[in-house]
VOPAGU-2260 file (C-alpha; in pm, 1 decimal, decimal comma):
REM VOPAGU-2260
SITE   aa  ch    i         X         Y         Z
SITE  MET   A    0  -16910,8   -1091,7    7817,7
SITE  GLU   A    1  -17079,6   -1374,6    7956,3
SITE  GLY   A    2  -17321,1   -1533,0    7660,0
SITE  PRO   A    3  -17280,1   -1586,2    7312,5
SITE  PRO   A    4  -17101,7   -1321,6    7071,8
SITE  ALA   A    5  -17282,0   -1082,4    6903,0
SITE  ALA   A    6  -17389,8   -1112,7    6566,9
SITE  ASP   A    7  -17213,7    -984,1    6244,7
SITE  ASP   A    8  -17514,2    -917,3    5998,6
SITE  GLY   A    9  -17488,4    -552,2    5976,2
SITE  SER   A   10  -17760,8    -467,2    6177,0
SITE  TRP   A   11  -17588,3    -180,1    6366,8
SITE  PHE   A   12  -17366,5     -94,8    6076,9
SITE  GLY   A   13  -17409,3      24,4    5712,5
SITE  ALA   A   14  -17110,6     -56,0    5476,6
SITE  SER   A   15  -17219,2     315,3    5325,2
SITE  ASP   A   16  -17414,8     623,2    5393,5
SITE  GLY   A   17  -17723,4     461,8    5221,7
SITE  ASP   A   18  -17952,1     584,8    4966,1
SITE  ASP   A   19  -18112,9     891,2    5137,0
SITE  GLY   A   20  -17768,1    1083,5    5219,4
SITE  ALA   A   21  -17770,5    1094,0    5554,8
SITE  THR   A   22  -17432,9    1179,5    5732,8
SITE  GLN   A   23  -17176,8     933,5    5765,4
SITE  VAL   A   24  -17087,6     846,6    6104,2
SITE  VAL   A   25  -16725,1     739,2    6141,3
SITE  CYS   A   26  -16562,4     578,8    6475,9
SITE  HIS   A   27  -16197,7     586,2    6510,2
SITE  VAL   A   28  -16070,3     332,5    6754,6
SITE  ASP   A   29  -15717,0     390,9    6897,0
SITE  MET   A   30  -15576,0     155,6    7167,1
SITE  ASP   A   31  -15410,6     384,8    7466,7
SITE  CYS   A   32  -15023,4     273,4    7496,7
SITE  PHE   A   33  -15064,5     -38,3    7315,6
SITE  TYR   A   34  -14743,8    -251,2    7388,8
SITE  ALA   A   35  -14740,2    -114,6    7740,1
SITE  ALA   A   36  -15080,9    -221,4    7809,5
SITE  CYS   A   37  -14997,3    -569,9    7626,7
SITE  GLU   A   38  -14707,1    -610,2    7906,1
SITE  ARG   A   39  -14945,9    -554,4    8149,8
SITE  LEU   A   40  -15164,5    -772,7    8075,6
SITE  ARG   A   41  -14853,6   -1038,9    8110,5
SITE  GLU   A   42  -14763,5    -837,9    8404,1
SITE  PRO   A   43  -15045,5    -699,5    8609,0
SITE  GLY   A   44  -14762,6    -589,7    8874,4
SITE  LEU   A   45  -14680,6    -355,8    8607,0
SITE  ARG   A   46  -15020,4    -156,7    8619,3
SITE  GLY   A   47  -15000,4     177,0    8784,7
SITE  GLU   A   48  -14594,9     170,6    8731,4
SITE  PRO   A   49  -14390,4     357,2    8459,6
SITE  VAL   A   50  -14321,6      72,3    8155,2
SITE  VAL   A   51  -14100,7     158,5    7863,1
SITE  VAL   A   52  -14124,7    -121,0    7556,5
SITE  GLY   A   53  -13808,0     -94,1    7385,1
SITE  MET   A   54  -13784,7    -170,9    6974,0
SITE  GLY   A   55  -13418,9    -350,8    6932,6
SITE  TYR   A   56  -13361,9    -356,3    7350,5
SITE  GLU   A   57  -13252,6    -622,9    7571,0
SITE  PRO   A   58  -13284,9    -660,4    7892,2
SITE  GLY   A   59  -12991,3    -503,5    8105,1
SITE  GLU   A   60  -12869,0    -362,2    7780,6
SITE  THR   A   61  -12864,0      48,5    7678,2
SITE  HIS   A   62  -12938,3     -12,7    7296,3
SITE  GLY   A   63  -13226,8      35,3    7120,6
SITE  ALA   A   64  -13534,3     308,7    7060,3
SITE  VAL   A   65  -13831,4     356,7    7262,2
SITE  ALA   A   66  -14140,4     180,4    7076,5
SITE  THR   A   67  -14379,3     304,3    7350,7
SITE  ALA   A   68  -14378,6     494,8    7690,7
SITE  SER   A   69  -14668,4     459,5    7927,0
SITE  TYR   A   70  -14785,0     770,0    8038,2
SITE  GLU   A   71  -14625,0     740,7    8392,6
SITE  ALA   A   72  -14323,4     713,6    8197,3
SITE  ARG   A   73  -14380,2     997,2    8013,3
SITE  THR   A   74  -14445,3    1204,3    8309,8
SITE  TYR   A   75  -14037,6    1148,4    8352,7
SITE  GLY   A   76  -13971,7    1295,7    7945,8
SITE  VAL   A   77  -13951,8     962,1    7776,2
SITE  GLU   A   78  -14111,8     938,6    7433,1
SITE  SER   A   79  -14151,9     712,9    7147,8
SITE  ALA   A   80  -13894,9     703,0    6918,3
SITE  GLN   A   81  -13622,4     812,7    7185,7
SITE  ALA   A   82  -13256,3     649,8    7229,8
SITE  ILE   A   83  -13317,2     408,7    7503,9
SITE  SER   A   84  -13017,4     518,5    7660,5
SITE  THR   A   85  -13191,5     887,3    7687,3
SITE  ALA   A   86  -13474,9     719,8    7821,5
SITE  LEU   A   87  -13263,6     546,1    8093,1
SITE  GLU   A   88  -13114,0     897,2    8203,8
SITE  ALA   A   89  -13457,0    1004,6    8288,8
SITE  LEU   A   90  -13626,4     736,8    8422,0
SITE  PRO   A   91  -13332,3     448,7    8514,2
SITE  ARG   A   92  -13433,2      52,1    8580,9
SITE  LYS   A   93  -13651,1     -49,0    8891,3
SITE  ILE   A   94  -13404,6    -295,6    8988,4
SITE  GLU   A   95  -13079,1     -67,1    8980,7
SITE  ALA   A   96  -13260,0     166,7    9166,5
SITE  ALA   A   97  -13348,7     -98,9    9453,6
SITE  THR   A   98  -12973,0    -152,6    9428,2
SITE  ASP   A   99  -12788,2     177,0    9393,1
SITE  PRO   A  100  -12828,8     445,0    9720,8
SITE  ASP   A  101  -12824,1     707,1    9420,8
SITE  LEU   A  102  -13104,8     651,9    9256,8
SITE  ALA   A  103  -13476,8     658,0    9399,5
SITE  VAL   A  104  -13693,9     354,3    9372,2
SITE  GLU   A  105  -14018,2     539,4    9326,0
SITE  ASP   A  106  -13900,6     735,3    9001,5
SITE  ALA   A  107  -13739,6     448,4    8835,8
SITE  GLY   A  108  -13966,6     223,0    8553,9
SITE  PHE   A  109  -13945,9    -112,2    8378,8
SITE  TYR   A  110  -13847,7    -174,2    8053,4
SITE  ARG   A  111  -13946,6    -431,2    7858,3
SITE  PRO   A  112  -13843,0    -586,8    7479,4
SITE  VAL   A  113  -14081,8    -575,7    7186,4
SITE  ASP   A  114  -14289,4    -903,2    7168,6
SITE  MET   A  115  -14449,3    -829,7    6856,6
SITE  ASP   A  116  -14597,8   -1198,6    6819,4
SITE  PHE   A  117  -14829,4   -1136,6    7173,6
SITE  TYR   A  118  -14888,1    -777,5    7101,4
SITE  GLU   A  119  -15034,7    -920,3    6732,8
SITE  SER   A  120  -15234,7   -1155,6    6922,3
SITE  VAL   A  121  -15427,2    -897,7    7163,2
SITE  ALA   A  122  -15476,7    -656,5    6855,1
SITE  ALA   A  123  -15623,5    -960,7    6692,9
SITE  GLU   A  124  -15860,3   -1010,4    6998,4
SITE  VAL   A  125  -15965,2    -646,2    7000,2
SITE  LYS   A  126  -16035,0    -644,7    6620,6
SITE  ALA   A  127  -16243,3    -979,0    6636,1
SITE  LEU   A  128  -16457,3    -752,4    6873,1
SITE  LEU   A  129  -16477,4    -474,5    6598,0
SITE  HIS   A  130  -16585,6    -682,9    6341,8
SITE  GLU   A  131  -16816,2    -813,5    6582,7
SITE  ARG   A  132  -16980,7    -491,1    6611,5
SITE  ALA   A  133  -16928,2    -362,1    6235,8
SITE  GLY   A  134  -17029,9    -417,0    5883,3
SITE  THR   A  135  -16727,5    -235,1    5771,9
SITE  VAL   A  136  -16420,7    -190,4    5925,3
SITE  ARG   A  137  -16085,2     -41,1    5835,5
SITE  GLU   A  138  -15827,5    -185,5    5979,8
SITE  VAL   A  139  -15499,2      83,1    5980,5
SITE  SER   A  140  -15246,1     -41,8    6196,2
SITE  ILE   A  141  -15205,7    -292,3    6495,3
SITE  ASP   A  142  -15362,4     -39,5    6756,2
SITE  GLU   A  143  -15624,6     167,7    6504,8
SITE  ALA   A  144  -15938,3     102,6    6281,5
SITE  TYR   A  145  -16188,1     325,6    6150,7
SITE  LEU   A  146  -16585,5     161,0    6176,0
SITE  ASN   A  147  -16886,2     286,6    5981,6
SITE  ALA   A  148  -17139,7     347,7    6235,9
SITE  SER   A  149  -17342,7     504,8    5987,9
SITE  ASN   A  150  -17664,6     296,0    6085,0
SITE  VAL   A  151  -17634,8     416,3    6436,9
SITE  SER   A  152  -17814,8     745,1    6520,2
SITE  TRP   A  153  -17644,0    1045,0    6646,1
SITE  GLU   A  154  -17822,3    1077,9    6948,1
SITE  GLY   A  155  -17765,4     699,6    6988,7
SITE  VAL   A  156  -17399,5     720,9    6903,7
SITE  GLU   A  157  -17210,0     811,0    7233,1
SITE  ALA   A  158  -17363,8     528,1    7426,8
SITE  PHE   A  159  -17289,1     254,8    7156,9
SITE  ALA   A  160  -16928,7     405,6    7155,5
SITE  ARG   A  161  -16928,7     388,7    7504,0
SITE  ASP   A  162  -17029,8      45,4    7506,5
SITE  LEU   A  163  -16773,3     -61,0    7288,0
SITE  LYS   A  164  -16499,0      73,6    7463,2
SITE  THR   A  165  -16619,0     -87,9    7773,4
SITE  ASP   A  166  -16631,8    -405,0    7575,5
SITE  ILE   A  167  -16271,8    -387,6    7461,1
SITE  GLU   A  168  -16190,4    -317,2    7789,7
SITE  ARG   A  169  -16357,2    -611,6    7956,2
SITE  GLU   A  170  -16315,2    -863,9    7691,5
SITE  VAL   A  171  -15963,6    -792,1    7639,6
SITE  GLY   A  172  -15813,5    -601,5    7970,3
SITE  VAL   A  173  -15672,7    -286,6    7753,7
SITE  THR   A  174  -15849,4      75,3    7699,1
SITE  ALA   A  175  -15919,5     246,8    7383,3
SITE  SER   A  176  -15994,5     569,3    7315,5
SITE  VAL   A  177  -16287,2     658,7    7027,2
SITE  GLY   A  178  -16355,5     978,5    6860,3
SITE  VAL   A  179  -16702,3     998,8    6662,4
SITE  ALA   A  180  -16732,4    1240,0    6387,0
SITE  PRO   A  181  -16899,5    1277,7    6015,4
SITE  THR   A  182  -16553,6    1261,9    5859,5
SITE  MET   A  183  -16271,2     982,4    5861,0
SITE  SER   A  184  -16044,3    1277,5    5912,2
SITE  ALA   A  185  -16230,0    1477,4    6240,6
SITE  ALA   A  186  -16266,5    1142,7    6401,0
SITE  LYS   A  187  -15887,9    1005,1    6413,0
SITE  VAL   A  188  -15832,1    1350,5    6595,7
SITE  ALA   A  189  -16153,6    1329,0    6821,8
SITE  SER   A  190  -15974,1    1021,2    6943,3
SITE  ASP   A  191  -15653,0    1175,3    7026,5
SITE  ARG   A  192  -15783,8    1459,8    7222,0
SITE  ASP   A  193  -15877,3    1297,8    7516,6
SITE  LYS   A  194  -15615,5    1075,4    7605,5
SITE  PRO   A  195  -15617,8     762,1    7790,8
SITE  ASP   A  196  -15943,6     625,3    7782,3
SITE  GLY   A  197  -16128,9     929,6    7656,6
SITE  LEU   A  198  -16446,5     934,6    7439,9
SITE  VAL   A  199  -16544,2    1272,6    7196,8
SITE  VAL   A  200  -16833,9    1276,1    6961,1
SITE  VAL   A  201  -16796,9    1549,3    6710,6
SITE  GLU   A  202  -17138,5    1613,5    6571,4
SITE  PRO   A  203  -17221,9    1711,3    6210,3
SITE  GLY   A  204  -17210,5    2100,9    6190,0
SITE  GLU   A  205  -16964,2    2125,8    6421,1
SITE  VAL   A  206  -16592,0    1993,9    6253,7
SITE  ARG   A  207  -16477,1    2297,9    6154,4
SITE  GLU   A  208  -16561,5    2459,5    6517,4
SITE  PHE   A  209  -16370,6    2168,7    6690,2
SITE  PHE   A  210  -16076,4    2172,6    6457,6
SITE  ALA   A  211  -16040,0    2578,2    6466,3
SITE  PRO   A  212  -15867,9    2614,5    6823,9
SITE  LEU   A  213  -15628,1    2291,2    6729,3
SITE  ASP   A  214  -15270,2    2336,0    6598,3
SITE  VAL   A  215  -15209,6    2266,8    6251,8
SITE  GLU   A  216  -15040,8    1979,7    6318,2
SITE  ALA   A  217  -15346,3    1822,6    6438,6
SITE  VAL   A  218  -15500,8    1809,2    6097,6
SITE  HIS   A  219  -15470,0    1513,9    5911,1
SITE  GLY   A  220  -15155,7    1484,4    5615,8
SITE  VAL   A  221  -14973,4    1802,3    5809,6
SITE  GLY   A  222  -14681,7    1651,2    5964,0
SITE  PRO   A  223  -14359,7    1812,1    6154,3
SITE  VAL   A  224  -14210,9    1953,5    5823,1
SITE  THR   A  225  -14527,2    2116,0    5663,6
SITE  ALA   A  226  -14655,7    2231,7    6002,7
SITE  SER   A  227  -14303,4    2449,4    6028,6
SITE  GLU   A  228  -14367,3    2560,6    5670,5
SITE  LEU   A  229  -14698,1    2630,3    5750,5
SITE  ARG   A  230  -14623,1    2842,4    6078,4
SITE  GLU   A  231  -14380,9    3033,5    5838,5
SITE  MET   A  232  -14698,8    3132,7    5663,2
SITE  GLY   A  233  -14856,0    3260,4    5944,1
SITE  VAL   A  234  -15073,5    2945,4    5985,9
SITE  GLU   A  235  -15058,6    2863,9    6293,4
SITE  THR   A  236  -15368,5    2701,4    6401,5
SITE  ALA   A  237  -15637,9    2441,5    6228,4
SITE  GLY   A  238  -15880,4    2761,5    6205,8
SITE  ASP   A  239  -15608,2    2935,5    6020,3
SITE  LEU   A  240  -15546,6    2702,3    5754,7
SITE  ALA   A  241  -15920,1    2656,0    5670,5
SITE  ALA   A  242  -15920,7    3034,6    5677,6
SITE  THR   A  243  -15597,7    3081,0    5437,7
SITE  ASP   A  244  -15626,8    3166,7    5054,4
SITE  PRO   A  245  -15653,4    2811,8    4871,7
SITE  ASP   A  246  -15469,9    2989,4    4571,8
SITE  ARG   A  247  -15184,7    3050,0    4825,3
SITE  LEU   A  248  -15197,3    2684,0    4933,6
SITE  ALA   A  249  -15139,5    2546,4    4571,4
SITE  ASP   A  250  -14878,5    2770,9    4491,4
SITE  ARG   A  251  -14661,0    2661,8    4809,4
SITE  PHE   A  252  -14793,3    2256,7    4847,9
SITE  GLY   A  253  -14956,6    2180,6    4526,2
SITE  GLU   A  254  -15279,7    1921,6    4573,5
SITE  ARG   A  255  -15147,9    1836,7    4896,5
SITE  GLY   A  256  -15214,6    2193,0    5053,9
SITE  LEU   A  257  -15570,5    2202,8    4928,2
SITE  ALA   A  258  -15616,3    1850,3    5100,2
SITE  VAL   A  259  -15545,7    1935,8    5411,0
SITE  ARG   A  260  -15720,9    2276,3    5389,5
SITE  ARG   A  261  -16039,1    2070,9    5313,0
SITE  TYR   A  262  -15968,2    1846,9    5579,9
SITE  ALA   A  263  -15946,5    2183,4    5813,7
SITE  ARG   A  264  -16268,0    2295,6    5736,0
SITE  GLY   A  265  -16438,5    1945,7    5800,2
SITE  GLU   A  266  -16446,6    1887,4    5444,4
SITE  ASP   A  267  -16355,3    1516,4    5352,0
SITE  ASP   A  268  -16562,3    1289,3    5127,1
SITE  ARG   A  269  -16350,2     952,8    5164,2
SITE  SER   A  270  -16584,7     689,7    5313,7
SITE  VAL   A  271  -16510,3     366,6    5573,5
SITE  GLU   A  272  -16366,6      88,7    5372,3
SITE  PRO   A  273  -16178,9    -239,8    5428,4
SITE  THR   A  274  -15840,6    -307,7    5358,2
SITE  GLY   A  275  -15902,6    -650,1    5164,7
SITE  ARG   A  276  -16054,1    -959,1    5226,1
SITE  PRO   A  277  -15985,7   -1129,5    5548,3
SITE  LYS   A  278  -15749,5   -1397,7    5626,5
SITE  SER   A  279  -15937,6   -1580,2    5891,7
SITE  LEU   A  280  -16321,3   -1557,9    6056,6
SITE  SER   A  281  -16266,8   -1591,2    6444,5
SITE  ARG   A  282  -16486,5   -1503,5    6759,2
SITE  GLU   A  283  -16344,3   -1526,2    7115,4
SITE  SER   A  284  -16538,4   -1492,7    7449,7
SITE  ALA   A  285  -16375,3   -1405,1    7838,4
SITE  PHE   A  286  -16558,8   -1579,0    8144,6
SITE  PRO   A  287  -16614,6   -1329,4    8407,4
SITE  GLU   A  288  -16382,2   -1558,2    8630,5
SITE  ALA   A  289  -16165,4   -1829,1    8506,1
SITE  THR   A  290  -16382,8   -2153,1    8507,5
SITE  ALA   A  291  -16236,5   -2517,6    8546,0
SITE  GLU   A  292  -16596,7   -2660,2    8480,1
SITE  PRO   A  293  -16604,9   -2853,3    8134,1
SITE  ASP   A  294  -16954,1   -2851,8    8050,1
SITE  ARG   A  295  -16952,1   -2427,4    8071,9
SITE  GLN   A  296  -16639,0   -2479,3    7873,1
SITE  ARG   A  297  -16754,6   -2711,2    7601,5
SITE  GLU   A  298  -17095,6   -2518,0    7573,5
SITE  ARG   A  299  -16901,6   -2178,1    7506,4
SITE  VAL   A  300  -16683,0   -2338,2    7246,2
SITE  ARG   A  301  -17017,8   -2510,8    7075,3
SITE  THR   A  302  -17160,1   -2102,7    7091,5
SITE  LEU   A  303  -16837,4   -1978,0    6934,2
SITE  ALA   A  304  -16803,4   -2222,5    6684,5
SITE  ALA   A  305  -17187,5   -2167,6    6550,8
SITE  ALA   A  306  -17093,9   -1799,3    6520,3
SITE  VAL   A  307  -16773,7   -1849,8    6304,6
SITE  ALA   A  308  -16963,0   -2090,3    6088,2
SITE  ALA   A  309  -17273,7   -1878,0    6034,9
SITE  ARG   A  310  -17003,8   -1583,6    5997,9
SITE  ALA   A  311  -16835,8   -1760,8    5716,6
SITE  GLU   A  312  -17157,7   -1898,9    5592,7
SITE  ARG   A  313  -17311,9   -1478,8    5536,0
SITE  LYS   A  314  -16984,4   -1398,3    5387,1
SITE  ASP   A  315  -16994,9   -1712,4    5142,7
SITE  VAL   A  316  -16649,0   -1811,6    5252,2
SITE  LEU   A  317  -16484,4   -2185,7    5244,8
SITE  TYR   A  318  -16224,5   -2202,2    5500,2
SITE  ARG   A  319  -15914,7   -2517,1    5523,5
SITE  THR   A  320  -15810,1   -2488,0    5879,2
SITE  ILE   A  321  -16021,6   -2477,2    6214,4
SITE  GLY   A  322  -15855,3   -2368,7    6530,2
SITE  ILE   A  323  -15908,3   -2288,9    6898,0
SITE  LYS   A  324  -15770,6   -2011,3    7191,2
SITE  ALA   A  325  -15742,2   -2125,4    7535,9
SITE  VAL   A  326  -15653,8   -1830,1    7774,4
SITE  GLU   A  327  -15512,5   -2019,2    8129,8
SITE  PRO   A  328  -15475,1   -1763,4    8411,1
SITE  PRO   A  329  -15293,7   -1543,6    8446,4
SITE  PHE   A  330  -15271,0   -1482,4    8053,5
SITE  GLU   A  331  -15105,2   -1782,4    7902,7
SITE  VAL   A  332  -15248,2   -1774,4    7541,3
SITE  ASN   A  333  -15256,5   -2137,1    7407,6
SITE  THR   A  334  -15332,5   -2232,5    7038,0
SITE  ARG   A  335  -15448,8   -2553,7    6858,5
SITE  THR   A  336  -15486,9   -2603,9    6463,0
SITE  GLU   A  337  -15610,5   -2904,6    6271,0
SITE  SER   A  338  -15556,6   -2828,4    5872,2
SITE  LEU   A  339  -15838,9   -3007,2    5638,9
SITE  PRO   A  340  -15746,0   -3174,0    5293,7
SITE  GLY   A  341  -15976,5   -2916,5    5120,3
SITE  PRO   A  342  -16131,3   -2608,1    5177,9
SITE  VAL   A  343  -16505,1   -2657,5    5326,7
SITE  ALA   A  344  -16796,3   -2520,0    5478,5
SITE  ASP   A  345  -16947,6   -2716,3    5712,4
SITE  ALA   A  346  -17091,9   -2597,3    6094,9
SITE  ASP   A  347  -17082,0   -2921,6    6224,5
SITE  LEU   A  348  -16704,2   -2983,1    6122,4
SITE  VAL   A  349  -16627,0   -2640,9    6281,3
SITE  GLU   A  350  -16811,5   -2749,5    6639,1
SITE  GLU   A  351  -16647,0   -3103,8    6634,8
SITE  THR   A  352  -16263,0   -3025,9    6534,9
SITE  ALA   A  353  -16322,8   -2707,2    6786,1
SITE  LEU   A  354  -16435,3   -2954,7    7035,4
SITE  SER   A  355  -16158,8   -3200,7    6985,7
SITE  LEU   A  356  -15926,3   -2955,1    6994,8
SITE  PHE   A  357  -16008,9   -2795,7    7325,7
SITE  GLU   A  358  -16036,5   -3120,6    7507,3
SITE  GLU   A  359  -15631,1   -3076,3    7600,6
SITE  PHE   A  360  -15730,2   -2797,7    7801,3
SITE  ALA   A  361  -16133,1   -2895,0    7927,0
SITE  GLY   A  362  -16127,7   -2899,9    8322,8
SITE  ASP   A  363  -15854,0   -2683,9    8375,6
SITE  PRO   A  364  -15916,6   -2313,1    8485,3
SITE  VAL   A  365  -15978,9   -2121,9    8149,0
SITE  ARG   A  366  -16074,9   -1742,3    8117,2
SITE  LYS   A  367  -16118,7   -1700,3    7780,2
SITE  VAL   A  368  -16226,0   -1896,2    7473,9
SITE  GLY   A  369  -16193,7   -1873,2    7081,7
SITE  VAL   A  370  -16279,6   -2030,3    6751,0
SITE  ARG   A  371  -16118,5   -1966,5    6423,3
SITE  VAL   A  372  -16112,8   -2088,7    6104,0
SITE  SER   A  373  -15829,0   -1979,8    5846,3
SITE  LYS   A  374  -15667,1   -2040,6    5494,2
SITE  LEU   A  375  -15976,2   -1869,4    5383,9
SITE  SER   A  376  -16104,9   -1921,3    4964,2
SITE  PHE   A  377  -16326,8   -1693,8    4807,9
SITE  ALA   A  378  -16405,5   -1900,4    4488,2
SITE  ASP   A  379  -16679,7   -2088,1    4403,6
SITE  ARG   A  380  -16836,7   -2324,5    4702,4
SITE  ASP   A  381  -16935,2   -2638,2    4473,8
SITE  GLN   A  382  -16727,1   -2880,4    4733,3
SITE  ALA   A  383  -16859,6   -2759,1    5040,9
SITE  SER   A  384  -16852,6   -3006,9    5295,4
SITE  LEU   A  385  -16540,8   -3273,0    5397,7
SITE  ASP   A  386  -16695,5   -3558,5    5189,8
SITE  SER   A  387  -16599,9   -3358,7    4879,9
SITE  TYR   A  388  -16245,0   -3444,1    4971,8
SITE  ALA   A  389  -16274,4   -3819,2    5185,0
SITE  GLU   A  390  -16195,8   -4026,3    4800,5
SITE  ALA   A  391  -15875,5   -3787,4    4747,7
SITE  ASP   A  392  -15801,2   -3784,0    5114,8
SITE  ALA   A  393  -15822,0   -4154,2    5107,4
SITE  ASP   A  394  -15555,9   -4177,8    4771,1
SITE  ALA   A  395  -15321,7   -3987,2    4934,8
SITE  GLY   A  396  -15334,7   -4169,1    5255,1
SITE  THR   A  397  -15404,2   -3827,9    5449,6
SITE  GLY   A  398  -15620,5   -3842,6    5698,0
SITE  SER   A  399  -15789,1   -3500,3    5869,8
SITE  GLY   A  400  -15425,7   -3414,5    6084,4
SITE  SER   A  401  -15261,7   -3136,6    6119,7
SITE  GLU   A  402  -15016,7   -3061,3    5799,7
SITE  GLY   A  403  -14737,8   -2844,3    5710,7
SITE  ALA   A  404  -14737,2   -2500,2    5911,0
SITE  ASP   A  405  -15021,9   -2574,9    6150,9
SITE  GLU   A  406  -14856,1   -2926,0    6272,5
SITE  SER   A  407  -14627,4   -2758,0    6513,9
SITE  ASP   A  408  -14997,8   -2561,1    6648,3
SITE  SER   A  409  -15166,9   -2889,9    6733,9
SITE  SER   A  410  -14853,2   -3092,8    6862,6
SITE  ALA   A  411  -14687,6   -2766,5    7059,0
SITE  SER   A  412  -14634,8   -2786,0    7413,5
SITE  ARG   A  413  -14880,2   -2566,3    7653,9
SITE  SER   A  414  -14606,0   -2349,3    7806,5
SITE  GLY   A  415  -14748,5   -1994,1    7694,1
SITE  GLN   A  416  -14769,7   -2034,0    7307,1
SITE  ARG   A  417  -14897,8   -1751,9    7124,4
SITE  SER   A  418  -14964,2   -1683,6    6743,6
SITE  LEU   A  419  -15175,0   -1379,2    6573,8
SITE  TRP   A  420  -15551,9   -1434,2    6527,3
SITE  GLU   A  421  -15539,1   -1256,0    6191,7
SITE  PHE   A  422  -15865,2   -1104,3    6022,4
């Protein structure tokens, strides 16, 4: 998105439903075939092709298990958790099909090993965008999160969710499906109803009707084993579960049976709560097209640095490490960091350090830039500027350069270095 990042002041979102008892609005964001989508970011030629990402898999080998199969690969019967050897029987490797007359190239696919560092770096970009738009975000896995959107009206929430999906695709390059509902359990199911690239809104009063025709296994908390036991009881759908005598469920499953019945009835009083304090704060922004204009690049870095420092100020956070990210075409991710002698809160220092770190890339084609502060401290802010550490710094004989684990980031080569930008 061209221009500065969105504010993170909670103006769009509420951390709770408010004092008037208004219905909670929950967005569940779920990335589509995320690992395969990340591989397509790195190799645009994989778009539209069957892609299988294997866990414990090495190129040319047959061991390991399927971590993710693209939708194109799924049409051949490839599924998650399937053995790679089984997947290869259904979908041979493209490179092998090209040289084997008994195999059809058009019915073959591409296999890639899991690259978790890369996937986490892409996930961090998505989650940074979510945090920009939400006062309350609950990250539940590398590729999904809940957002509390209770300050968005039900009349406006579909447009908000659509804009969110558009921004994720434009800013990061991957697609997301979004479910919106008054409960967490319904929002999660809704995000899965129209994949890929789906958007389903379930308004208040419609949750039980929405659940009714779904297979009982779609209900939050009902896994394959429980679903099998419920079917033995004649409970085939979520509607059946909602109508089942609660005493019968309690006798068979205890409190868990009563809980899944409540979910099937649209009764879920859980609120979206964050999963703990963030490990870093960051802002990233993509150019419409890769740019080599140094003034334009530096201005964007300044804007992002100011946004990150302001966010830290609002959260009453100190930071000890400042970093930048520069993404060069086609998708070469470079990061550089600098550690300070102690935790600070200094907007000018963030800008100065970020610009200094970025100088290595200024004037080169860059498609995206980012600024991050990390090694956060939530203690008291008595010492909130670098000047507080000048004397101790001199005594120790250190400067403001990198130290410890961050040193490798500052001096690393530019050959596509990747790292996790955590939240």
